[in-house]
C-alpha positions as a Markdown table, in Angstrom:
| # | Residue | x | y | z |
|---|---|---|---|---|
| 1 | Unk | -13.8 | 12.9 | 12.1 |
| 2 | Unk | -11.4 | 13.2 | 9.2 |
| 3 | Unk | -12.6 | 13.8 | 5.6 |
| 4 | Unk | -11.2 | 11.9 | 2.6 |
| 5 | Unk | -12.1 | 12.1 | -1.1 |
| 6 | Unk | -13.2 | 8.9 | -2.7 |
| 7 | Unk | -10.2 | 9.1 | -5.1 |
| 8 | Unk | -7.8 | 9.5 | -2.2 |
| 9 | Unk | -9.5 | 6.6 | -0.4 |
| 10 | Unk | -9.2 | 4.4 | -3.4 |
| 11 | Unk | -5.5 | 5.3 | -3.9 |
| 12 | Unk | -4.6 | 4.7 | -0.2 |
| 13 | Unk | -7.2 | 2.2 | 1.0 |
| 14 | Unk | -4.9 | 0.2 | 3.2 |
| 15 | Unk | -3.7 | 3.3 | 5.0 |
| 16 | Unk | -7.2 | 4.6 | 5.7 |
| 17 | Unk | -8.4 | 1.1 | 6.8 |
| 18 | Unk | -5.7 | 1.2 | 9.4 |
| 19 | Unk | -6.9 | 4.6 | 10.6 |
| 20 | Unk | -10.5 | 3.2 | 11.0 |
| 21 | Unk | -9.1 | 0.0 | 12.6 |
| 22 | Unk | -7.4 | 2.2 | 15.2 |
| 23 | Unk | -10.8 | 3.6 | 16.2 |
| 24 | Unk | -11.2 | 6.8 | 14.1 |
| 25 | Unk | -14.1 | 7.3 | 11.7 |
| 26 | Unk | -13.8 | 8.8 | 8.3 |
| 27 | Unk | -16.2 | 10.8 | 6.1 |
| 28 | Unk | -15.9 | 9.9 | 2.4 |
| 29 | Unk | -16.5 | 12.7 | 0.0 |
| 30 | Unk | -17.2 | 12.9 | -3.7 |
| 31 | Unk | -17.1 | 16.3 | -5.4 |
| 32 | Unk | -16.8 | 17.9 | -1.9 |
| 33 | Unk | -20.1 | 16.3 | -0.7 |
| 34 | Unk | -20.2 | 13.6 | 2.0 |
| 35 | Unk | -21.4 | 10.3 | 0.5 |
| 36 | Unk | -20.4 | 7.8 | 3.2 |
| 37 | Unk | -19.1 | 7.3 | 6.7 |
| 38 | Unk | -16.6 | 4.6 | 7.7 |
| 39 | Unk | -16.7 | 3.6 | 11.3 |
| 40 | Unk | -14.8 | 0.9 | 13.1 |
| 41 | Unk | -16.7 | -2.2 | 13.8 |
| 42 | Unk | -17.2 | -3.5 | 17.3 |
| 43 | Unk | -15.6 | -6.8 | 18.3 |
| 44 | Unk | -18.9 | -8.7 | 18.5 |
| 45 | Unk | -20.2 | -7.4 | 15.2 |
| 46 | Unk | -20.8 | -10.1 | 12.6 |
| 47 | Unk | -21.4 | -9.5 | 8.9 |
| 48 | Unk | -24.5 | -11.2 | 7.6 |
| 49 | Unk | -25.2 | -12.5 | 4.2 |
| 50 | Unk | -28.6 | -11.4 | 2.7 |
| 51 | Unk | -30.5 | -14.1 | 0.8 |
| 52 | Unk | -31.3 | -13.2 | -2.8 |
| 53 | Unk | -34.5 | -11.1 | -3.4 |
| 54 | Unk | -35.3 | -12.7 | -6.7 |
| 55 | Unk | -34.9 | -16.3 | -8.0 |
| 56 | Unk | -31.9 | -17.1 | -10.2 |
| 57 | Unk | -34.2 | -17.8 | -13.2 |
| 58 | Unk | -34.7 | -14.0 | -13.4 |
| 59 | Unk | -31.0 | -13.4 | -13.8 |
| 60 | Unk | -30.6 | -16.3 | -16.3 |
| 61 | Unk | -33.3 | -14.7 | -18.5 |
| 62 | Unk | -31.5 | -11.3 | -18.9 |
| 63 | Unk | -30.4 | -10.5 | -22.4 |
| 64 | Unk | -27.7 | -8.1 | -23.5 |
| 65 | Unk | -28.4 | -5.3 | -25.9 |
| 66 | Unk | -26.9 | -4.7 | -29.3 |
| 67 | Unk | -25.6 | -1.3 | -30.1 |
| 68 | Unk | -26.1 | 0.2 | -33.5 |
| 69 | Unk | -22.4 | 1.3 | -33.6 |
| 70 | Unk | -19.2 | 0.6 | -31.8 |
| 71 | Unk | -18.5 | 2.6 | -28.6 |
| 72 | Unk | -15.1 | 3.5 | -27.4 |
| 73 | Unk | -15.4 | 3.0 | -23.6 |
| 74 | Unk | -12.5 | 5.2 | -22.7 |
| 75 | Unk | -13.8 | 8.1 | -24.8 |
| 76 | Unk | -17.3 | 7.7 | -23.3 |
| 77 | Unk | -15.8 | 7.7 | -19.7 |
| 78 | Unk | -13.7 | 10.8 | -20.3 |
| 79 | Unk | -16.6 | 12.6 | -21.9 |
| 80 | Unk | -18.7 | 11.8 | -18.8 |
| 81 | Unk | -16.0 | 13.0 | -16.5 |
| 82 | Unk | -15.6 | 16.3 | -18.4 |
| 83 | Unk | -19.4 | 16.9 | -18.0 |
| 84 | Unk | -19.2 | 16.6 | -14.2 |
């Protein structure tokens, strides 16, 4: 099975989906560690929708948080990526 990084998969998704459609599986890696395996589905396989595990009232009651200062999302993301 071929290995592909998650970044490369994201950049060339259509190309890799065609590879899987043709019957070849893929290992997806992140930081050189395998995190997922993409396999072709069988013709009689049907995706199923899972019912919610909690009632909608739980989601409606969620409240956001207020930060004490402004946060630059791009700066925070780049800092996080540098630490990895």
